C-alpha positions in Angstrom: 0.0 0.0 0.0 2.9 2.4 0.8 4.5 1.6 -2.5 1.3 2.4 -4.4 0.8 5.7 -2.6 4.4 6.8 -3.0 4.8 5.4 -6.5 1.6 7.2 -7.7 2.7 10.5 -6.3 6.2 10.0 -7.7 4.6 9.2 -11.1 2.7 12.5 -11.0 6.0 14.3 -10.2 7.9 12.5 -12.9 5.3 13.0 -15.6 4.4 16.6 -14.4 6.1 19.6 -15.7 7.0 21.4 -12.4 9.8 19.1 -11.2 13.3 19.9 -12.4 15.1 16.6 -11.6 12.5 14.3 -13.2 15.1 12.1 -14.8 17.1 11.7 -11.6 14.0 10.9 -9.6 12.9 8.3 -12.2 16.4 6.8 -12.3 16.5 6.6 -8.4 13.2 4.9 -8.1 13.8 2.5 -11.0 17.3 1.5 -9.7 16.0 -1.5 -7.6 15.0 -3.1 -10.9 18.6 -2.8 -12.3 20.6 -3.6 -9.2 20.8 -7.4 -8.4 18.7 -8.3 -5.4 21.6 -9.6 -3.4 23.4 -6.3 -3.8 20.2 -4.4 -2.8 19.8 -6.7 0.2 23.3 -6.1 1.4 22.9 -2.4 0.9 19.7 -2.3 2.8 21.2 -4.4 5.6 24.2 -2.1 5.9 21.9 0.9 6.2 19.6 -0.8 8.6 22.2 -2.3 11.0 23.3 0.9 12.6 19.7 2.0 13.0 18.7 -1.4 14.5 16.0 -1.8 11.8 16.9 -5.4 10.9 14.4 -7.8 12.3 11.7 -5.2 12.6 8.4 -4.9 10.8 9.1 -1.3 9.9 12.4 -2.3 8.3 10.8 -5.1 6.3 8.0 -2.8 5.1 10.4 -0.1 4.1 12.6 -2.5 2.2 9.7 -4.1 0.3 8.3 -0.6 -0.4 11.6 0.3 -2.1 11.5 -2.9 -4.0 8.0 -2.4 -5.2 8.2 1.3 -6.1 9.5 0.8 -9.6 6.6 -1.3 -10.7 4.1 1.2 -9.5 6.0 4.1 -11.1 6.3 2.5 -14.5 2.7 1.4 -14.7 1.2 4.7 -13.4 3.6 6.8 -15.5 2.6 4.9 -18.6 -1.1 5.7 -18.0 -0.3 9.3 -17.0 1.4 10.0 -20.3 -1.8 9.1 -22.1 -4.1 11.3 -20.0 -5.1 14.5 -21.7 -3.7 17.5 -19.7 -6.6 19.6 -20.9 -9.1 17.6 -18.8 -7.4 18.6 -15.6 -7.1 22.2 -16.9 -10.8 22.2 -17.6 -11.6 21.1 -14.0 -9.3 23.8 -12.7 -10.9 26.5 -14.8 -14.3 25.3 -13.6 -13.3 26.1 -10.0 -11.8 22.9 -8.7 -8.6 23.2 -6.7 -5.5 21.2 -7.6 -6.2 18.4 -5.2 -9.9 18.1 -6.2 -9.0 18.2 -9.9 -6.6 15.4 -9.3 -9.0 13.3 -7.2 -12.0 13.8 -9.4 -10.5 13.9 -12.9 -7.0 12.4 -13.0 -7.3 9.6 -10.5 -10.3 7.9 -12.1 -8.4 8.0 -15.4 -5.3 6.4 -14.0 -6.8 3.8 -11.8 -6.0 0.9 -14.2 -2.4 1.9 -14.0 -2.5 2.1 -10.2 -4.3 -1.3 -10.0 -1.8 -3.1 -12.3 1.1 -1.4 -10.6 -0.2 -2.6 -7.2 -0.6 -6.1 -8.5 3.0 -6.2 -9.8 4.2 -4.6 -6.5 2.3 -7.2 -4.4 3.7 -10.1 -6.5 7.2 -8.7 -6.3 7.1 -8.2 -2.5 5.3 -11.5 -2.0 7.9 -13.4 -3.9 11.1 -11.7 -2.5 13.3 -14.1 -0.5 16.7 -12.5 -0.6 15.8 -9.2 1.1 13.6 -11.1 3.6 16.6 -13.3 4.5 18.8 -10.2 5.2 16.2 -7.8 6.7 13.5 -9.9 8.4 15.6 -11.5 11.0 13.3 -13.9 12.9 10.1 -12.5 11.4 8.5 -15.2 9.3 7.6 -14.2 5.8 6.0 -16.9 3.6 8.9 -17.2 1.1 11.4 -17.4 4.0 9.3 -20.1 5.8 9.1 -22.1 2.5 12.8 -21.8 1.9 13.6 -23.0 5.4 11.1 -25.8 5.0 12.8 -27.0 1.8 16.2 -26.6 3.3 15.7 -28.7 6.4 13.0 -31.2 5.4 10.9 -32.3 2.5 7.3 -31.4 3.5 4.3 -31.8 1.2 2.8 -28.7 2.7 5.5 -26.6 0.9 4.5 -28.2 -2.4 0.8 -27.4 -1.7 1.6 -23.8 -0.8 3.8 -23.5 -3.9 0.9 -24.7 -6.1 -1.4 -22.2 -4.5 1.1 -19.4 -5.1 1.4 -20.3 -8.7 -2.4 -20.1 -9.1 -2.5 -16.8 -7.3 0.4 -15.3 -9.3 -1.1 -16.5 -12.6 -4.5 -14.9 -11.7 -2.8 -11.7 -10.7 -0.8 -11.5 -13.9 -3.9 -12.2 -15.9 -5.7 -9.4 -14.1 -2.8 -7.0 -14.7 -2.8 -7.9 -18.4 -6.6 -7.3 -18.6 -6.1 -3.9 -16.9 -3.3 -2.9 -19.3 -5.4 -3.9 -22.3 -8.3 -1.8 -20.9 -6.0 1.2 -20.6 -4.8 0.9 -24.2 -8.3 0.8 -25.6 
């Protein structure tokens, strides 16, 4: 949820005309896609260790937010580039303030991008094992519990959960594809 909120606001800033360092902001947010996850996990761990954020829920949420931000930014930005700026201007001329014009005009137009970005963000966060191993400490995340279950014993429960995860992931990807096709129409 945090990645969706921050990513949507960052998309508005990146696509908007009032921000000077749009390219730098975009590159910073997209960098977790480029950097290997083990390097990202080591970097997050080295930042968290002095602040004692390793093994905390807040640290895990922040790490997964950083990991999911690029997916929200890319999806919402793609939709924002297609939105006609004149619609928001018309709302502003009609008396709506900037926040109301965004909430009543722009937000309904970009909801498919927000929805597909949130699906990809959820799947990325849900599937991440490397960062969870470094940051979560003793906090049990599902991928971490599954990895430990496979490492120490062969349990049919892990196979059943894996099958369910494949079904959920496939359904989410199909929903994201449907949303993207709806935006392009």
